[in-house]
C-alpha positions as a Python dict, from the first residue, in 0.01 Angstrom:
ca = {
    (1, 'M'): (0, 0, 0),
    (2, 'E'): (294, 213, 78),
    (3, 'A'): (405, 194, -285),
    (4, 'A'): (71, 330, -385),
    (5, 'E'): (94, 676, -228),
    (6, 'G'): (135, 935, -431),
    (7, 'A'): (70, 782, -706),
    (8, 'G'): (-338, 758, -739),
    (9, 'V'): (-390, 423, -736),
    (10, 'R'): (-628, 295, -518),
    (11, 'V'): (-551, 12, -306),
    (12, 'R'): (-822, -250, -103),
    (13, 'Q'): (-719, -529, 72),
    (14, 'V'): (-947, -883, 23),
    (15, 'A'): (-916, -1198, 227),
    (16, 'C'): (-828, -1435, -43),
    (17, 'L'): (-788, -1420, -444),
    (18, 'G'): (-783, -1852, -426),
    (19, 'N'): (-427, -1870, -562),
    (20, 'C'): (-248, -2039, -279),
    (21, 'K'): (-43, -2207, -464),
    (22, 'R'): (100, -1922, -669),
    (23, 'G'): (205, -1726, -324),
    (24, 'L'): (144, -1366, -265),
    (25, 'S'): (-126, -1251, -545),
    (26, 'A'): (-313, -920, -662),
    (27, 'A'): (-557, -805, -895),
    (28, 'I'): (-574, -531, -1069),
    (29, 'L'): (-904, -373, -1208),
    (30, 'R'): (-1007, -107, -1442),
    (31, 'E'): (-1399, 2, -1469),
    (32, 'G'): (-1502, -103, -1814),
    (33, 'S'): (-1168, -335, -1868),
    (34, 'W'): (-1081, -699, -1843),
    (35, 'S'): (-886, -742, -1498),
    (36, 'Y'): (-580, -905, -1426),
    (37, 'V'): (-469, -1139, -1140),
    (38, 'F'): (-93, -1205, -1081),
    (39, 'G'): (50, -1429, -851),
    (40, 'E'): (404, -1528, -745),
    (41, 'L'): (443, -1165, -609),
    (42, 'E'): (737, -1062, -337),
    (43, 'P'): (633, -879, -11),
    (44, 'H'): (855, -578, -225),
    (45, 'S'): (654, -613, -532),
    (46, 'G'): (440, -316, -462),
    (47, 'P'): (637, -54, -687),
    (48, 'D'): (577, -311, -966),
    (49, 'L'): (204, -346, -914),
    (50, 'V'): (209, 24, -889),
    (51, 'A'): (359, 52, -1244),
    (52, 'G'): (156, -250, -1374),
    (53, 'A'): (-146, 2, -1246),
    (54, 'E'): (-16, 325, -1401),
    (55, 'L'): (26, 151, -1771),
    (56, 'F'): (-322, 5, -1697),
    (57, 'A'): (-510, 333, -1645),
    (58, 'N'): (-291, 494, -1899),
    (59, 'S'): (-365, 226, -2166),
    (60, 'S'): (-648, 376, -2483),
    (61, 'D'): (-763, 16, -2497),
    (62, 'G'): (-830, -100, -2176),
    (63, 'F'): (-550, -368, -2192),
    (64, 'M'): (-186, -330, -1942),
    (65, 'P'): (37, -372, -2245),
    (66, 'F'): (289, -698, -2189),
    (67, 'R'): (583, -573, -2318),
    (68, 'Q'): (600, -249, -2058),
    (69, 'R'): (522, -443, -1767),
    (70, 'P'): (777, -511, -1481),
    (71, 'E'): (919, -836, -1538),
    (72, 'S'): (722, -981, -1182),
    (73, 'L'): (402, -902, -1365),
    (74, 'K'): (513, -1064, -1709),
    (75, 'R'): (567, -1431, -1557),
    (76, 'G'): (345, -1413, -1280),
    (77, 'L'): (20, -1359, -1460),
    (78, 'I'): (-254, -1587, -1354),
    (79, 'A'): (-562, -1459, -1553),
    (80, 'R'): (-697, -1194, -1755),
    (81, 'I'): (-1047, -1193, -1708),
    (82, 'P'): (-1308, -1007, -1944),
    (83, 'T'): (-1606, -769, -1850),
    (84, 'T'): (-1927, -921, -1884),
    (85, 'D'): (-2007, -690, -2202),
    (86, 'S'): (-1700, -841, -2371),
    (87, 'L'): (-1861, -1214, -2403),
    (88, 'K'): (-2021, -1380, -2632),
    (89, 'E'): (-2304, -1560, -2672),
    (90, 'V'): (-2238, -1936, -2786),
    (91, 'P'): (-2424, -2078, -3076),
}
């Protein structure tokens, strides 16, 4: 949470993301965009999460650009979750 001070990133705590086998986890969400879940994070990963959140917030297409992500967010991606609006009906 300290890493987010002054960054314009809002941090919330939840009890569990159900990702115990992949260590410390975090989710990054943006209204109207896909959400991201990361695992295998370290206690000092806060600045990487803030950098990822800033990339995501400044993205024009609502996706977090892969090449610009900090390394821990590249290798620690667990899931990218679509918005309900982006789901397609199954024929």
